[in-house]
C-alpha positions, 0 to 999 in steps of 0.5 A, spaced: 458 503 528 457 509 524 455 508 516 458 512 511 453 519 509 454 523 503 458 529 505 455 536 502 462 539 502 467 539 497 473 535 499 479 539 500 483 536 494 478 535 489 478 530 484 484 526 486 486 518 484 489 515 490 494 509 489 494 504 494 501 501 493 503 495 497 509 490 496 505 483 497 504 480 504 506 487 507 499 489 509 497 492 503 489 490 503 489 493 510 492 500 508 487 500 502 481 499 507 483 504 512 484 509 506 477 508 503 474 507 509 476 513 512 474 517 505 467 513 506 466 515 513 468 522 512 462 522 506 466 521 500 463 514 497 468 510 494 464 506 488 467 501 483 468 505 477 467 499 472 472 501 467 477 497 463 484 496 467 480 496 474 480 488 475 477 488 482 471 485 484 464 489 485 467 492 491 474 495 490 478 498 485 484 494 483 489 496 477 495 492 474 499 496 469 494 501 466 495 504 458 494 511 457 487 510 454 485 506 461 488 512 465 485 517 461 478 514 462 479 513 470 481 520 471 475 522 467 471 518 472 474 521 478 473 528 475 466 527 475 465 524 482 469 530 484 473 527 490 479 522 491 478 515 489 482 510 492 485 504 487 489 498 490 495 496 486 501 491 487 505 494 480 510 499 479 507 506 476 507 506 468 509 513 465 501 515 464 501 514 472 507 518 473 504 523 468 498 524 473 503 525 479 507 530 475 500 534 474 498 533 481 492 529 479 495 523 483 497 521 490 499 515 493 501 511 499 506 505 499 506 499 504 513 495 505 515 490 511 522 487 514 524 483 508 525 477 513 518 477 515 515 478 508 519 472 506 516 468 511 509 470 510 510 469 502 513 462 503 507 460 508 502 463 502 506 459 497 506 452 501 498 453 502 497 455 495 500 449 492 496 444 497 490 448 495 492 447 487 492 455 487 497 459 483 499 465 487 506 465 490 507 457 488 514 459 486 516 461 493 519 455 496 525 457 500 528 464 502 532 464 496 526 464 491 523 469 496 529 474 496 529 474 488 521 476 488 523 481 494 528 484 490 523 486 484 518 488 489 523 493 492 525 496 485 517 497 485 517 500 491 522 505 490 519 507 484 513 510 488 517 513 493 520 518 488 514 521 486 511 527 490 505 526 495 507 518 496 506 516 504 511 510 506 507 505 511 511 500 515 507 494 516 509 493 523 506 500 524 500 498 520 499 492 524 501 493 531 500 501 532 494 501 527 491 508 530 497 512 529 498 509 522 491 511 521 492 518 523 498 518 518 493 516 512 487 520 514 492 526 515 495 525 508 488 524 505 486 531 508 480 528 513 478 530 519 475 524 522 477 520 529 482 514 527 478 510 532 472 510 528 476 508 521 480 502 525 473 500 528 470 499 522 475 496 518 477 491 523 469 489 524 467 490 517 472 489 512 477 483 509 484 485 511 487 478 509 491 477 515 496 472 516 499 470 522 499 477 525 506 475 529 511 481 530 518 480 528 517 472 527 524 472 523 527 472 530 524 465 532 523 462 525 530 464 521 537 462 523 542 467 525 546 466 519 539 467 515 537 473 519 544 476 517 544 475 510 538 479 509 540 484 513 546 485 508 542 484 502 537 489 504 542 494 508 539 500 505 532 499 506 533 497 513 537 504 514 532 509 510 525 506 511 525 502 517 531 504 522 529 512 520 522 511 518 520 515 524 524 521 522 522 521 515 519 528 513 512 528 510 512 534 507 509 532 500 516 532 497 518 525 494 521 521 500 527 519 495 530 523 489 529 520 482 534 514 481 535 512 488 536 504 488 535 500 495 537 494 493 
């Protein structure tokens, strides 16, 4: 298995902040690991930046909401490194992040999932955490509480997809057609490296927070009425980001015009 080495050539994008956004329980950790591993194996190290606003452990860079001061410090650090650095997040972009996109200092990918499978995974996680005395997702007890959370997250997803150079990544493609999804991620990052090298490294050497790993589990775990209710509530998301996802033009232009609402 290949180990990362320092690439003597400059990255074609130069310094760039790559935000790895994900709706929760949507393969966000997998997408993040594929992106940062691709860069590392191509010779562009992904060090922990150790700056205010980045709350990850000693191995990854993770951000919630960022202030202008924090964002400026992160950009200065990325400039000094000289190549793209991936930062994981679950929150919508603050104005200082939007400014980075507008000045071509940032790019992103954004993961999403069929809301029915997302809801079931969130309920599982909430049940498990209540039993273990943890706090995350403990408010998610049924499909209604899951829907309320999903509504807010779809608003956040949309705020990323109205930015330039934001690659949409569907959970089913990430989880069940990983090499194809990885090829998209690598092309987005301007990396010429075989996808199987990245997927093999991630599957064997990275933690990806895999839950049940069952495709379209809603078919057996939801009633027909429940499934239809979700389809009505999230009709725009199904139409534009799931049913038509293979035809989305990945040109670097925003996927949606500013002001778009999907729920």
